[in-house]
N, C-alpha and C positions, 0 to 999 in steps of 0.2 A: 503493500500498499503507499510505504514512505517513497520507493523510487518511481512508483506510477504519478504521484504528484509531483516530482521532480522531472519527468519526462514530458508533462504539461507544458513547463516553463523553459527547460533547458535549452531546446533548439530554438524556440520561438522568442525569445526574449531579447537576442540581439538583432533580429528582424524588426521587432515592433519598436524597440527604441531608437534604430536608426532611421527606418521608413515612415514611422507613423509619429512619434514624437519629435524627429528631426534632429537629434544630436549625431555628431560625426561619429565615425567607425573608431577611430581614434579616442574619443571620449568614451564612448560605450565599453570599449576593449579595457580603458582604464578603470571604469567604475565596476565591470565585471571582475577585473582582476583585484580590486580593492577588498574581495571577500577574502581573499587571502592573507591580507594582512591581520584582520581580526581571525583569521582562521588558525594562524600561527598561534595566537594567544590562545584559543579554543583547544588545539592540539595540545599544549604544553599543560594547560589546565586539566585536560582530559587524561592525560598521561598519569598525571598526579592523582587524580580522583580515583582511576582505574586501580592503581596500587595501593589506595589508602583505605585501611580497614573501615573508616567512618563514612567513606563515600562507597567505594566498590563501582562494579559495572554497571548495576542496575540504576542507581540513582544519578549517575554521569548521564545515562541514556535518557532519563525522565528530563533532565534538565534541558539537554540537547534538542528534544522533540518540541519543548515549550519555547524556547527562544528562537527555533528555526520557524516555528508559526508566526511570531511575531514578525519576523523580517519578512516573510511572504505578505502578509497584510501590509507592511509598509510598502512593498514593491508594487501591490495591487493598487496603491493610492499616489504612486510615483508620478510627476508630471515634467520634471527637469533633472538635471544632472545632478543637483545636491541631493534632494530625494532618493534617486537613484543609488546613489554611494552609499547613503544611509542604511538603506534597504538590504543592500548587498552587504556591508559590514556586519549588521546584525544577522543575517543567513549565514555568513561565513563564519561566524563565531559559534553559532549554534552546530553546524556541521563538522566545525573542527572538534567539538567535544564529542560527536558521534563516533567517529573512524576508530579511535584507539578501543573505545569500550566494545565495538562491535566485533573487531579482530579479536580482541582479548577472550570474549565470550566463546566465538569458536575455537580457538586453541585450548580454552578449560576444557571444552566437551569433546575434544577429539584427540586419539591417541597419534603419537608421531608418524607413524607408519601410513596413516590416512589423511594427513594433513593438507596435502595439496588437493586431494578430492573434496574435502571438506570446504576448501575454500573455494574451489570450482563451483559446488553447489551454492555456495553463497553468492558467488557472481551471476551465476544462472538465474537465481531468484531476484538479484537486482535488475539483470537484463530484461527479465519477462515484465517486471512492473516499468521499466523505463519504456519498453517496445509498446505496451497497452497504453501508456501515456502519451507517447509520441504519436501514434495513430489517432487516438480519440482527441488529442488536442488539435491535430490538424484537421479534423472532422469538424470540431467546435469552431476553429477560425474560419475554416471556408464557409460554414453554412451562416454562422452569425457575425463573421467580423470582428468578434468582442475578444481582444487579448487580454484583457485586464482580468477577465474570468478565469483566465489560466492560472494567475497569481492565488487567487482566492480559492480554487479548486486544490492547489498545491498547500495552502495553510491547513485546510481542511484533512489532508492526508496526514500531516504531523499531528494535527489534534487526536485523530484516530490510531496512529502509531503511539501517543503517550498514553492512551488508554488501555492499548494492548499491553504495553509494558508493565502499567500499573496494575492491572488484572492478571495477567498471565505469565509474567516471567519473573524467576526467581534468581536472586543474586549468585552467582557462579564462582566468585573469588573464594578461594580455599585459604583459611587462617593459618598463618604460619608462625607458631610459638617460639620459634628458635631465636634466642637473645640476640644474635647477630643481625638478625633480620627485622627484629623490633627497634633497634637502636641505629639502624643504617638512615643517613642523613639523605635527603632529597637531592641535594646538591652533588653529594659523592656519587649517588646512583646516576645522574644525568652525565657526571665527568667519566664515570666509568664506562657508560656506553659510548660518548664520544671519544674515548682513547682505545676502543675496538677497532683495530686496522680494516679487517674485511667488512666490518660494517659501515666503516667510513667510504670506503671504495664503492660498495652497494649504492649509498647516499647519492653520491655523484652521478652514479647509472639511472638511478630512479628520478633524479630530478629531470633528466633528460627525456626520459620516457614520459613522464607525466607531462612534460611542456607539448609532446608531441599530442596526447590523449585531449589535452586542452583545446587544441587547433579544432577537433572534431565538434566541441560543443560550443565554441565562439567564432571561431573565423570562417570556418568550411560552410555554415549555412549562409552567412552573408555573400560569401563569394559565389556561391551557386545562385542566390538570388540576383546578385547586382554585376556580377561579373561574366559569367556564363551566356554565350549568344545561342540561343536555342533557334535553329534554321536561319532565315533571313528576317526574323521579327526583330532581332536585337534585345529582345527581353530574356531575362534569365528563368530558372526554373520557379513555378508557381510554389506556393506554400504546400499544396495537396501533393506536388510531387517530390517535394523535400521530405514532408513526412514519408512518403513511400519509400524513398530511397534510405532513410534512417531506420525505417521499419525494417527493410531487408537486413542493413546492418545488423540489426539486433536479432534478426531472425537467424542469422548464420553463426552469431555469437552464442546464441542460446542453443543452436543444434550441435556446434562443434565444442561446446566448453567442456562437457565431461569427456568426450572422446579423446581431445587433446590431452586433458588432465592425466588420463590413463596411459596414453601412449609416452609423454614426456616425462612421466612418473619414472620411467626405466633410465632416464639420462639425468646428468648433473643440472644442477640450477644455471651454471652458465650456459650450457648447451640451448636450454629453454630460452634464455636471453638473447642468444645469437639468433636462433631461429625467428624469433620475434622482431628484432630489428632487421632483419632482412625482409620480412614482410611490410614493415613501414616503410623502408626504401622503395618497394615496388609500388605501395599504396600512394605514397606523395608525388611519385612519377605520373601516376593514373590521373591526380588531380591536376598537374600541370597539363597533360594532354588535353583533360577535360575544357580546359579554360582556353586552350592556344586554338583548338580544331573548331571548326564551323560545322561538322556535322559527327554524328554519333556521340553527342556529348552526354547523353543519358547512360550509353553504355559505357564510356570511361568513368563515370561518376559511379555507377553501380558497380563496377569492378573494383574501383578503389575503396568503396565503404565496405565490400565483401573482404578485401584483403585487410583491411583495417581490424575489421571483425576478429579474424584470425589472430593478427598482431596482437591484439588485447588478451584475448583468452588462452593464448599460450605463456603470457608474461603474468599477469596478475596472481594466479593462484602460487607460482613457483616464487614469486617476489614475497608474498606474505608468509610463505611457508619456510623461506630462507631467513627472514627477519625472526621468524618465532625459534630456528633452530640455532640461530646465534644468541638468542636471548637466554640469561638465567631466568628461571621461571619467577624469581621474586624482582625481576626487573622488567617484565613481560610489558608492562603498562608502558615504561619509560621508552623502550625500542620501538614498540608499535606508535607510540606519539611522535618519535622522530621520524619513523618511516611515513607516518601521515603528514607529518611537515613537509616533506619532500613533493607531497602532492600540492600543498599549500604554496610552495615556492614555484613548482611547475605552473601552477594556475595564474600565480602572479606574473608571471614571465609571459606565459603564451598570449592570453588575449590582448594585453597593451602592444606586444609584439606584432601580432596577426592585425590588429587594426592600425597600426602604424604603417605595415605593409600595403593594406588596401587603400589607404591615402594617398600612396605614392604613384608615379607615373606606371601606366598598365605593364610596361616592361618588367619593372621591379614586382608588382603584384603578382606576376605570373611565375616569373623566375623565383620568388620567395620559397615556392615548394620544392623547386630542385634543391635549393640550399638544404631543407630538411633532408632530402634523399641522399645529399653526400655527406651530412654530417655523421651518418652511422659508421663511417670510417673511425671517428673519435670513439664510439661506443665499443666497436669490435677490439680496439686497441686496449681499451679500460679493462674488457671482460678476461682479455688474456692475462692481464695482471691479477685480477680479481681470482681467477682460476689457480694460480700459484700459491696464493697466500690464504685460500680456505682451509679448515682444518680437515684433516683427510676423512672423520667420520661423517662431515656435510658433504664433501665431495661425493662420497660414495652413497649417500641419501636417497 
C-alpha cells in the first residue's frame, strides 16, 4: 500500500511541476533533490532509533509513516518553488526514517542463507505497489487531469501504512543483555562502521548506482515528455504512454526479481554488481537512441526501461544482503542507516544534475545519457578493488 501511493506521485510530480505549475526543470530537480537533505537526517536518526532499546524498528516505522503523510499533504497544496521544497523536505525526512527500519526488520526475520531472496521478495512487493500506483495514477491523470489528487492519495497510503504497523506489526529487535553492547556509545558505533574499509568501498559504488536509479524517477519522465519527438508531430510521449512504459518496466522487475535473485545467489556480490552495471550502460545508451532518432522512439524507450528493470533487480537484493553480512548484529541499524544514506546522496545528486542537463542545449541533453553509459568504467574498477578486500566468508556467500 505504501509503495502504491508513492507510485501515484513518483513519475508524475516532475511533469506536473514543470508543465503545469511552470517551474524550470532545474528548479524542480533541485526541489526533488532537497528531499535527500532531510533524508540524511532521517536516515541517521532512523539508524539510531532502530538500534535503540527504547525505540526499535516498530516505533521508527510509525513515525516514518506519520511524517510522510504530512509531507504528501503539503505537496498536494504546493503552488510554488518554496512550498515544493518544504513538502519534499518533510517527505524526505519521513522516508529517511523508513528505510533503515524496513531493512532491519527483513534481516531480523531471515536466516543468512536466505537473505538475498528475502530482500528480493521485499523489492517484489515494492515493485508491485509501484506498478499499481503508476498505472492507476496515469489513468487518473488522463481522465481527470487532476495531478494534485495524486498527492492526496499518497498521503492516504501513508495513513493506512501507519494503521497496519500499529495494529499488526510487532517489534523484531532482539534485546542484547551483554554489557559491552549496553555501554556502547552511539558515536563509537558509527565510527566503527565508517572505518570498515570494504563497507566504505561499497558506499562509493552504492552512491553511483542510486544516482542512476534517481534518473528513472526524476529526469527520464520529463525527457520522454519534452525532448522525445514522436513522428512528425514534434510532441513527446503522452502521460498515458509514459505510464505504460513504466508499468512495463515494473512488470519486468516483478517477473525477474525472484529468478534473478536465485541465479545470482550462486555468485559473489561483486559479480551481481558487475552484471547490473553492464545493464545500466546498455539502458542509458537506449535512452540516448530514443532521444536522437526520429522513428521507433517507443521501441527504444521500452527496451531501455526493460533493461533498467533487470539492472535494478540484479543489484538491490545483493546490495542489502552485503550490508547485512558486513554488519555486526548489534550495529545492524547503523550499517543499514549508512547504506540508506547512500540513496539520499544519490537522489540529492541525480535530480539536480538531470534538471541542469535538460536546461542545456539539446546536444548536451542528449549526450548526458552517454556520459552515464561510459561512467560504468569507474564502477568496474572499484568492483575489482572491492572483490580483493572483502572477507573470504562473504566472497563465498
